[in-house]
C-alpha positions, 0 to 999 in steps of 0.5 A: 366093770367088764368081767373076763369072759373066758370060755363062756357059752353064748347063753352064759355071756348073755346072762352075764351081760343081763346081770351087768345091765340090771346092776347098772340100772339099779345103781342108776335108780339108787343114785336118782332116788338118793339125789331126789331125797337128799335134795328135797331134805337138805336144800330149801325150794328157794335158793338164796345163793348159787353155792351150797351153804355149809349147813346144806353141805353137811346135811347132804353128806349125812343124807348120802351116807345114811342112804348108802348105809341103809342100801348096803344093809338092805342088800346084805339082808336080801342076800341072806334071805335069798341063801336061806330060801335056796338052802330050804329048797335044796332040803325040800328037794332031797 
């Protein structure tokens, strides 16, 4: 997901690259945590078959959906809190 880097200073380009790298790290961490949590919750430690059973697949689908839903809600809440903090700081500096 490279963004066009039109007329950006070197500092702005470095900041943009750092933000992109942080986003990749965060998404990788989300994926790893979700995979571990849903595997632990939905798949028994002793495998009976090589393929997932229907119940395991349904459990994993629901687990992933819930995990991503909560991740999105937390992200929205943190963004709102961050914007409130910025507004408060602007009011205090006036």
